[in-house]
All heavy atoms as an XYZ file, in Angstrom:
683
protein
N     -20.335     -9.644      8.760
C     -19.082    -10.378      8.643
C     -17.930     -9.428      8.949
O     -17.887     -8.319      8.438
C     -18.957    -10.949      7.233
C     -17.773    -11.816      7.044
S     -17.897    -12.594      5.418
C     -16.281    -13.197      5.266
N     -16.997     -9.853      9.770
C     -15.896     -8.986     10.167
C     -14.813     -8.963      9.090
O     -14.664     -9.885      8.299
C     -15.319     -9.453     11.492
O     -14.726    -10.713     11.344
N     -14.053     -7.877      9.112
C     -12.955     -7.714      8.172
C     -11.848     -8.714      8.496
O     -11.545     -8.963      9.655
C     -12.421     -6.282      8.311
C     -11.355     -5.939      7.324
C     -10.981     -4.479      7.414
O     -11.881     -3.633      7.336
O      -9.783     -4.217      7.587
N     -11.252     -9.294      7.472
C     -10.157    -10.235      7.678
C      -8.940     -9.502      8.234
O      -8.722     -8.334      7.946
C      -9.771    -10.911      6.363
C     -10.755    -11.936      5.874
C     -10.200    -12.624      4.651
C     -11.083    -13.749      4.203
N     -10.506    -14.465      3.047
N      -8.160    -10.224      9.015
C      -6.907     -9.678      9.531
C      -5.750    -10.274      8.742
O      -5.925    -11.226      7.966
C      -6.728     -9.993     11.028
O      -6.559    -11.404     11.175
C      -7.922     -9.519     11.836
N      -4.577     -9.753      8.995
C      -3.390    -10.214      8.290
C      -3.166    -11.717      8.472
O      -2.730    -12.404      7.548
C      -2.174     -9.420      8.792
C      -0.878     -9.588      8.054
C      -1.034     -9.318      6.558
C       0.177     -8.680      8.641
N      -3.506    -12.229      9.628
C      -3.328    -13.667      9.902
C      -4.195    -14.547      9.002
O      -3.938    -15.739      8.876
C      -3.646    -13.958     11.364
N      -5.192    -13.965      8.355
C      -6.082    -14.732      7.476
C      -5.518    -14.918      6.070
O      -6.123    -15.587      5.244
C      -7.446    -14.036      7.372
C      -8.172    -13.986      8.687
O      -8.182    -15.003      9.395
O      -8.729    -12.918      9.020
N      -4.354    -14.303      5.770
C      -3.814    -14.324      4.415
C      -2.452    -14.997      4.358
O      -1.667    -14.931      5.296
C      -3.644    -12.892      3.888
C      -4.922    -12.123      3.744
C      -5.329    -11.234      4.721
C      -5.720    -12.280      2.619
C      -6.506    -10.508      4.589
C      -6.893    -11.568      2.473
C      -7.276    -10.683      3.468
O      -8.438     -9.981      3.322
N      -2.162    -15.593      3.207
C      -0.826    -16.099      2.874
C      -0.758    -16.268      1.364
O      -1.763    -16.596      0.722
C      -0.528    -17.446      3.560
O       0.758    -17.907      3.083
C      -1.567    -18.502      3.261
N       0.419    -16.032      0.810
C       0.590    -16.270     -0.628
C       0.619    -17.761     -0.943
O       0.603    -18.146     -2.101
C       1.850    -15.599     -1.156
C       1.613    -14.171     -1.574
C       2.223    -13.136     -0.911
C       0.780    -13.876     -2.630
C       2.014    -11.828     -1.280
C       0.544    -12.574     -3.013
C       1.170    -11.542     -2.337
N       0.636    -18.621      0.070
C       0.525    -20.065     -0.162
C      -0.886    -20.436     -0.598
O      -1.095    -21.514     -1.158
C       0.906    -20.833      1.102
N      -1.835    -19.550     -0.369
C      -3.221    -19.755     -0.795
C      -3.344    -19.280     -2.242
O      -3.156    -18.095     -2.525
C      -4.152    -18.943      0.117
C      -5.621    -19.030     -0.268
O      -5.942    -19.493     -1.391
O      -6.454    -18.594      0.549
N      -3.636    -20.166     -3.194
C      -3.711    -19.767     -4.608
C      -4.703    -18.628     -4.870
O      -4.465    -17.797     -5.746
C      -4.157    -21.052     -5.326
C      -3.748    -22.154     -4.414
C      -3.858    -21.600     -3.019
N      -5.780    -18.567     -4.106
C      -6.747    -17.475     -4.279
C      -6.113    -16.125     -3.921
O      -6.298    -15.140     -4.632
C      -7.980    -17.732     -3.425
C      -9.089    -16.730     -3.667
C     -10.347    -17.075     -2.889
O     -10.641    -18.259     -2.702
O     -11.036    -16.126     -2.474
N      -5.360    -16.092     -2.839
C      -4.663    -14.867     -2.430
C      -3.588    -14.526     -3.458
O      -3.446    -13.368     -3.869
C      -4.049    -15.010     -1.024
C      -3.145    -13.836     -0.697
C      -5.144    -15.150      0.030
N      -2.835    -15.519     -3.905
C      -1.772    -15.276     -4.879
C      -2.310    -14.728     -6.192
O      -1.665    -13.906     -6.838
C      -0.981    -16.564     -5.117
N      -3.512    -15.149     -6.573
C      -4.078    -14.681     -7.839
C      -4.656    -13.269     -7.740
O      -4.740    -12.566     -8.741
C      -5.150    -15.645     -8.350
O      -6.298    -15.576     -7.524
N      -5.016    -12.848     -6.544
C      -5.547    -11.489     -6.343
C      -5.142    -11.029     -4.934
O      -5.918    -11.146     -3.991
C      -7.066    -11.464     -6.514
S      -7.740     -9.789     -6.433
N      -3.924    -10.501     -4.790
C      -3.371    -10.232     -3.452
C      -3.726     -8.888     -2.836
O      -3.215     -8.541     -1.773
C      -1.863    -10.312     -3.721
C      -1.723     -9.807     -5.110
C      -2.939    -10.334     -5.832
N      -4.621     -8.118     -3.443
C      -4.830     -6.743     -3.016
C      -5.352     -6.608     -1.589
O      -4.961     -5.691     -0.862
C      -5.692     -5.993     -4.016
C      -5.066     -6.003     -5.391
C      -5.599     -6.773     -6.403
C      -3.908     -5.285     -5.637
C      -5.002     -6.816     -7.646
C      -3.294     -5.327     -6.871
C      -3.841     -6.090     -7.890
N      -6.192     -7.503     -1.135
C      -6.679     -7.466      0.259
C      -5.538     -7.806      1.217
O      -5.460     -7.263      2.322
C      -7.857     -8.416      0.464
C      -9.104     -8.019     -0.289
C      -9.714     -6.768      0.339
C     -11.026     -6.457     -0.344
N     -11.644     -5.258      0.184
N      -4.653     -8.711      0.798
C      -3.478     -9.061      1.602
C      -2.577     -7.824      1.745
O      -2.143     -7.488      2.842
C      -2.738    -10.217      0.932
C      -1.616    -10.858      1.716
C      -1.499    -10.760      3.102
C      -0.666    -11.611      1.053
C      -0.464    -11.392      3.792
C       0.372    -12.252      1.734
C       0.459    -12.124      3.102
O       1.479    -12.750      3.777
N      -2.322     -7.136      0.621
C      -1.500     -5.924      0.668
C      -2.124     -4.887      1.598
O      -1.437     -4.238      2.378
C      -1.357     -5.314     -0.719
C      -0.630     -6.145     -1.741
C      -0.904     -5.985     -3.091
C       0.321     -7.100     -1.384
C      -0.243     -6.729     -4.050
C       0.986     -7.851     -2.345
C       0.694     -7.648     -3.674
O       1.344     -8.386     -4.633
N      -3.437     -4.726      1.501
C      -4.155     -3.768      2.344
C      -3.990     -4.119      3.826
O      -3.721     -3.252      4.659
C      -5.626     -3.762      1.954
C      -6.475     -2.761      2.682
C      -7.924     -2.843      2.250
O      -8.189     -2.832      1.031
O      -8.793     -2.931      3.138
N      -4.123     -5.400      4.147
C      -3.964     -5.844      5.536
C      -2.525     -5.624      6.013
O      -2.304     -5.223      7.161
C      -4.361     -7.310      5.687
N      -1.543     -5.858      5.139
C      -0.147     -5.615      5.508
C       0.081     -4.147      5.818
O       0.700     -3.802      6.833
C       0.793     -6.049      4.380
C       1.112     -7.509      4.352
S       2.405     -7.832      3.143
C       1.465     -8.699      1.894
N      -0.402     -3.275      4.924
C      -0.215     -1.834      5.152
C      -0.864     -1.408      6.462
O      -0.313     -0.584      7.188
C      -0.785     -1.037      3.988
C       0.071     -1.094      2.734
C      -0.381     -0.088      1.694
N      -1.749     -0.294      1.261
C      -2.120     -1.100      0.281
N      -1.220     -1.796     -0.383
N      -3.388     -1.213     -0.056
N      -1.994     -1.970      6.777
C      -2.743     -1.600      7.989
C      -2.094     -2.170      9.256
O      -2.001     -1.486     10.275
C      -4.188     -2.098      7.851
C      -5.111     -1.738      8.983
C      -6.546     -2.225      8.757
N      -6.622     -3.671      8.624
C      -6.974     -4.329      7.510
N      -7.311     -3.670      6.416
N      -7.012     -5.646      7.479
N      -1.628     -3.428      9.206
C      -1.214     -4.119     10.427
C       0.295     -4.311     10.591
O       0.780     -4.335     11.726
C      -1.876     -5.500     10.479
C      -3.377     -5.451     10.572
C      -3.996     -6.831     10.535
O      -3.453     -7.748     11.187
O      -5.015     -7.010      9.839
N       1.019     -4.499      9.490
C       2.436     -4.861      9.610
C       3.130     -4.610      8.273
O       3.284     -5.523      7.470
C       2.549     -6.339      9.997
C       3.960     -6.787     10.315
O       4.812     -5.922     10.601
O       4.201     -8.008     10.302
N       3.542     -3.359      8.001
C       4.067     -3.032      6.675
C       5.357     -3.750      6.280
O       5.667     -3.832      5.108
C       4.255     -1.523      6.704
C       4.068     -1.086      8.088
C       3.423     -2.187      8.860
N       6.111     -4.271      7.244
C       7.235     -5.166      6.937
C       6.836     -6.505      7.538
O       6.976     -6.756      8.721
C       8.566     -4.650      7.527
C       9.696     -5.624      7.188
C       8.889     -3.261      6.990
N       6.303     -7.355      6.684
C       5.601     -8.560      7.129
C       6.265     -9.822      6.612
O       6.643     -9.918      5.449
C       4.154     -8.502      6.617
C       3.366     -9.728      6.893
N       2.998    -10.098      8.160
C       2.886    -10.684      6.067
C       2.315    -11.237      8.096
N       2.240    -11.606      6.845
N       6.360    -10.803      7.491
C       6.857    -12.129      7.096
C       5.660    -13.054      6.942
O       4.905    -13.285      7.876
C       7.799    -12.696      8.162
C       8.368    -14.047      7.777
C       9.378    -14.513      8.830
N       9.992    -15.750      8.442
C       9.495    -16.965      8.730
N       8.379    -17.092      9.430
N      10.116    -18.048      8.330
N       5.484    -13.573      5.737
C       4.419    -14.539      5.479
C       4.792    -15.830      6.199
O       5.770    -16.488      5.832
C       4.283    -14.783      3.976
C       3.118    -15.680      3.605
O       2.925    -16.730      4.265
O       2.412    -15.347      2.643
N       4.060    -16.204      7.261
C       4.464    -17.365      8.068
C       4.402    -18.692      7.309
O       5.131    -19.624      7.652
C       3.486    -17.352      9.244
C       2.309    -16.593      8.761
C       2.821    -15.595      7.754
N       3.570    -18.784      6.314
C       3.477    -20.035      5.544
C       4.675    -20.218      4.620
O       5.140    -21.334      4.420
C       2.189    -20.046      4.709
C       0.927    -20.101      5.522
C       0.686    -21.496      6.077
O       0.959    -22.493      5.426
N       0.190    -21.555      7.287
N       5.158    -19.126      4.035
C       6.216    -19.220      3.030
C       7.578    -18.788      3.542
O       8.602    -19.161      2.980
C       5.853    -18.370      1.805
C       4.560    -18.765      1.106
C       4.278    -17.820     -0.050
C       4.620    -20.198      0.622
N       7.590    -17.964      4.594
C       8.851    -17.479      5.130
C       9.410    -16.269      4.406
O      10.509    -15.828      4.708
N       8.678    -15.725      3.433
C       9.132    -14.550      2.692
C       8.725    -13.283      3.425
O       7.688    -13.241      4.081
C       8.515    -14.497      1.299
C       8.943    -15.603      0.381
C       8.115    -16.002     -0.639
C      10.164    -16.242      0.520
C       8.484    -17.025     -1.515
C      10.546    -17.262     -0.338
C       9.702    -17.642     -1.359
N       9.539    -12.248      3.268
C       9.216    -10.931      3.820
C       8.655    -10.048      2.705
O       9.134    -10.094      1.571
C      10.454    -10.262      4.419
C      10.825    -10.829      5.755
C      11.651    -11.933      5.852
C      10.324    -10.263      6.921
C      11.989    -12.455      7.091
C      10.653    -10.786      8.165
C      11.486    -11.884      8.232
O      11.813    -12.413      9.457
N       7.650     -9.251      3.060
C       7.025     -8.318      2.129
C       7.082     -6.926      2.743
O       6.837     -6.754      3.933
C       5.557     -8.702      1.871
C       5.426    -10.118      1.425
C       5.045    -11.173      2.189
C       5.709    -10.643      0.135
N       5.078    -12.325      1.454
C       5.474    -12.034      0.186
C       6.147    -10.086     -1.061
C       5.652    -12.855     -0.915
C       6.317    -10.906     -2.154
C       6.069    -12.278     -2.075
N       7.408     -5.930      1.945
C       7.443     -4.542      2.393
C       6.294     -3.845      1.676
O       6.280     -3.749      0.460
C       8.792     -3.887      2.070
C       8.834     -2.456      2.588
C       9.938     -4.701      2.667
N       5.297     -3.371      2.456
C       4.014     -3.032      1.860
C       3.542     -1.597      2.048
O       2.385     -1.324      1.834
C       2.941     -3.988      2.414
N       4.417     -0.705      2.447
C       3.991      0.693      2.511
C       5.106      1.558      1.946
O       6.289      1.179      1.963
C       3.677      1.126      3.948
O       4.866      1.278      4.700
N       4.746      2.716      1.459
C       5.736      3.619      0.880
C       6.815      3.965      1.908
O       8.017      3.945      1.605
C       5.053      4.888      0.380
C       5.999      5.873     -0.252
C       5.327      7.112     -0.777
O       4.095      7.268     -0.618
O       6.047      7.953     -1.352
N       6.405      4.263      3.132
C       7.360      4.627      4.175
C       8.327      3.485      4.464
O       9.528      3.690      4.634
C       6.629      5.042      5.461
C       5.798      6.291      5.329
C       4.415      6.040      4.695
O       3.985      4.878      4.597
O       3.789      7.018      4.272
N       7.808      2.258      4.525
C       8.649      1.091      4.800
C       9.600      0.825      3.644
O      10.757      0.433      3.859
C       7.794     -0.132      5.110
N       9.148      1.019      2.412
C      10.013      0.823      1.240
C      11.158      1.832      1.270
O      12.327      1.478      1.040
C       9.206      0.935     -0.071
C      10.127      1.022     -1.276
C       8.265     -0.243     -0.222
N      10.853      3.086      1.573
C      11.896      4.122      1.645
C      12.890      3.797      2.759
O      14.109      3.881      2.560
C      11.259      5.515      1.835
C      10.514      5.915      0.556
C      12.312      6.558      2.199
C       9.625      7.136      0.698
N      12.376      3.400      3.925
C      13.259      3.043      5.040
C      14.142      1.853      4.665
O      15.352      1.847      4.971
C      12.439      2.725      6.284
N      13.580      0.853      3.994
C      14.358     -0.322      3.584
C      15.421      0.074      2.563
O      16.549     -0.423      2.622
C      13.435     -1.395      3.026
N      15.081      0.956      1.630
C      16.040      1.385      0.615
C      17.208      2.140      1.237
O      18.355      2.033      0.771
C      15.343      2.254     -0.426
N      16.945      2.862      2.310
C      18.001      3.622      2.981
C      18.843      2.740      3.914
O      19.972      3.094      4.221
C      17.389      4.763      3.782
C      16.832      5.862      2.897
C      16.222      6.966      3.745
C      15.680      8.084      2.876
N      15.066      9.150      3.696
N      18.308      1.626      4.372
C      19.010      0.733      5.297
C      19.472     -0.507      4.542
O      18.995     -1.612      4.741
C      18.084      0.360      6.465
C      18.770     -0.475      7.528
O      19.978     -0.767      7.397
O      18.079     -0.874      8.487
N      20.455     -0.324      3.652
C      20.890     -1.395      2.766
C      21.562     -2.531      3.503
O      21.627     -3.650      2.999
C      21.796     -0.849      1.673
C      23.001     -0.124      2.214
C      23.089      1.208      2.495
C      24.256     -0.695      2.547
N      24.334      1.504      2.991
C      25.075      0.346      3.032
C      24.765     -1.985      2.499
C      26.373      0.134      3.459
C      26.070     -2.201      2.917
C      26.863     -1.148      3.392
N      22.060     -2.286      4.724
C      22.714     -3.373      5.458
C      21.691     -4.358      6.029
O      21.919     -5.553      6.043
C      23.606     -2.814      6.565
C      24.832     -2.124      5.990
C      25.674     -1.492      7.066
O      25.165     -0.849      7.968
N      26.978     -1.673      6.956
N      20.565     -3.842      6.506
C      19.520     -4.719      7.047
C      18.677     -5.343      5.948
O      18.247     -6.492      6.064
C      18.603     -3.930      7.982
O      19.313     -3.440      9.084
N      18.427     -4.579      4.895
C      17.533     -5.029      3.823
C      18.340     -5.296      2.558
O      18.106     -4.713      1.514
C      16.444     -3.982      3.562
C      15.520     -3.799      4.728
C      15.747     -2.795      5.659
C      14.429     -4.619      4.898
C      14.893     -2.624      6.745
C      13.573     -4.461      5.968
C      13.819     -3.458      6.901
N      19.283     -6.194      2.655
C      20.143     -6.509      1.527
C      19.426     -7.397      0.510
O      18.546     -8.179      0.866
C      21.439     -7.199      2.006
O      22.249     -7.449      0.869
C      21.147     -8.515      2.718
N      19.802     -7.245     -0.732
C      19.307     -8.150     -1.768
C      20.362     -9.205     -2.085
O      20.183    -10.005     -3.000
C      18.942     -7.362     -3.032
O      20.104     -6.729     -3.549
N      21.435     -9.220     -1.338
C      22.524    -10.167     -1.566
C      22.252    -11.473     -0.825
O      22.929    -11.820      0.132
C      23.835     -9.543     -1.105
C      25.036    -10.426     -1.434
O      24.912    -11.299     -2.323
O      26.080    -10.245     -0.798
N      21.222    -12.175     -1.252
C      20.859    -13.440     -0.606
C      20.665    -14.563     -1.610
O      20.397    -15.686     -1.223
C      19.603    -13.277      0.240
C      18.476    -12.675     -0.513
N      17.843    -13.288     -1.552
C      17.894    -11.459     -0.390
C      16.909    -12.504     -2.034
N      16.921    -11.392     -1.365
N      20.794    -14.273     -2.891
C      20.723    -15.306     -3.906
C      19.326    -15.762     -4.273
O      19.166    -16.664     -5.074
N      18.294    -15.151     -3.728
C      16.921    -15.592     -3.985
C      16.574    -15.544     -5.464
O      15.908    -16.420     -5.971
C      15.933    -14.748     -3.179
C      14.460    -15.112     -3.322
C      14.219    -16.528     -2.814
C      13.595    -14.138     -2.563
N      17.063    -14.546     -6.183
C      16.718    -14.431     -7.600
C      17.195    -15.629     -8.415
O      16.553    -16.021     -9.367
C      17.315    -13.140     -8.205
C      16.608    -11.902     -7.753
C      17.069    -11.416     -6.381
O      18.027    -11.934     -5.807
N      16.389    -10.441     -5.835
N      18.316    -16.215     -8.029
C      18.832    -17.363     -8.761
C      18.367    -18.685     -8.173
O      18.545    -19.729     -8.767
C      20.365    -17.338     -8.763
C      20.958    -16.310     -9.704
C      20.835    -14.895     -9.179
O      21.022    -14.664     -7.999
N      20.511    -13.956    -10.042
N      17.777    -18.652     -7.026
C      17.402    -19.874     -6.331
C      16.115    -20.449     -6.904
O      15.173    -19.726     -7.136
C      17.212    -19.558     -4.845
C      17.285    -20.740     -3.975
C      17.352    -20.286     -2.559
N      16.379    -21.075     -1.829
C      15.986    -20.826     -0.626
N      16.425    -19.786      0.006
N      15.122    -21.592     -0.039
N      16.064    -21.731     -7.102
C      14.877    -22.381     -7.636
C      14.331    -23.452     -6.692
O      13.413    -24.166     -7.044
C      15.176    -23.022     -8.986
C      15.533    -22.025    -10.050
C      14.296    -21.297    -10.505
N      14.627    -20.465    -11.648
C      14.149    -19.272    -11.837
N      13.313    -18.750    -10.980
N      14.476    -18.582    -12.883
N      14.882    -23.568     -5.508
C      14.417    -24.554     -4.550
C      14.006    -23.844     -3.268
O      14.841    -23.238     -2.599
C      15.542    -25.557     -4.261
O      15.114    -26.476     -3.291
N      12.727    -23.877     -2.961
C      12.189    -23.180     -1.808
C      11.553    -24.200     -0.849
O      11.564    -25.397     -1.114
C      11.126    -22.168     -2.240
C      11.616    -21.204     -3.278
C      11.186    -21.297     -4.594
C      12.497    -20.195     -2.938
C      11.633    -20.407     -5.551
C      12.953    -19.302     -3.884
C      12.525    -19.405     -5.195
N      10.957    -23.711      0.232
C      10.205    -24.608      1.102
C       9.088    -25.220      0.250
O       8.696    -24.646     -0.766
C       9.628    -23.839      2.285
O       8.578    -23.002      1.861
N       8.557    -26.376      0.619
C       7.548    -27.039     -0.223
C       6.358    -26.145     -0.580
O       5.913    -26.137     -1.730
C       7.123    -28.237      0.611
C       8.329    -28.562      1.437
C       8.943    -27.218      1.763
N       5.820    -25.373      0.384
C       4.672    -24.513      0.074
C       5.071    -23.390     -0.873
O       4.341    -23.082     -1.809
C       4.060    -23.945      1.350
C       3.293    -24.970      2.135
C       2.625    -24.366      3.349
C       1.868    -25.433      4.088
N       1.153    -24.901      5.246
N       6.220    -22.788     -0.637
C       6.693    -21.717     -1.528
C       6.988    -22.279     -2.903
O       6.674    -21.657     -3.923
C       7.923    -21.046     -0.941
N       7.577    -23.468     -2.974
C       7.883    -24.094     -4.255
C       6.605    -24.344     -5.053
O       6.572    -24.127     -6.263
C       8.656    -25.392     -4.057
C       9.162    -26.004     -5.354
C      10.221    -25.151     -6.012
O      11.174    -24.744     -5.373
N      10.062    -24.868     -7.293
N       5.542    -24.780     -4.385
C       4.273    -25.034     -5.065
C       3.723    -23.735     -5.662
O       3.284    -23.714     -6.806
C       3.257    -25.656     -4.126
C       1.913    -25.924     -4.825
C       1.005    -26.788     -3.998
C      -0.333    -27.034     -4.597
N      -0.590    -26.711     -5.978
N       3.752    -22.641     -4.894
C       3.281    -21.352     -5.407
C       4.136    -20.940     -6.604
O       3.607    -20.511     -7.640
C       3.310    -20.261     -4.312
C       3.049    -18.885     -4.891
C       2.290    -20.573     -3.227
N       5.454    -21.095     -6.480
C       6.374    -20.745     -7.581
C       6.047    -21.584     -8.822
O       5.926    -21.050     -9.930
C       7.805    -21.002     -7.121
C       8.856    -20.650     -8.136
C       9.362    -21.458     -9.100
C       9.510    -19.399     -8.261
N      10.303    -20.798     -9.818
C      10.410    -19.538     -9.335
C       9.433    -18.194     -7.583
C      11.245    -18.483     -9.734
C      10.264    -17.150     -7.989
C      11.142    -17.315     -9.056
N       5.917    -22.906     -8.648
C       5.636    -23.796     -9.778
C       4.277    -23.509    -10.409
O       4.156    -23.500    -11.636
C       5.707    -25.258     -9.327
C       7.105    -25.693     -8.947
O       8.083    -25.007     -9.304
O       7.225    -26.721     -8.255
N       3.247    -23.286     -9.580
C       1.906    -23.049    -10.094
C       1.814    -21.731    -10.872
O       1.010    -21.601    -11.784
C       0.867    -23.024     -8.962
C       0.646    -24.399     -8.358
O       1.131    -25.405     -8.925
O      -0.011    -24.464     -7.300
N       2.656    -20.766    -10.491
C       2.586    -19.453    -11.163
C       3.342    -19.436    -12.479
O       3.197    -18.500    -13.261
C       3.127    -18.368    -10.239
O       4.527    -18.514    -10.105
N       4.150    -20.478    -12.727
C       4.893    -20.530    -13.980
C       6.101    -19.639    -13.931
O       6.713    -19.295    -14.879
């Protein structure tokens, strides 16, 4: 059986959301700044990418209101609701 690729994962899948470590591994290997196509969220998955994002505050801003937002795309909303 071949190893899964990044395209095989999404946090919209409850199994992946409950144990995301293979997803993280695939992100680090294939695309350390990755947009989950099902949910539209970006994930930063390597130490180097996190440091680069922290230094580039204009591109990687946290000023987007996501922390206060409670209405997402339907798939993202389901993951949010199911996780409590």
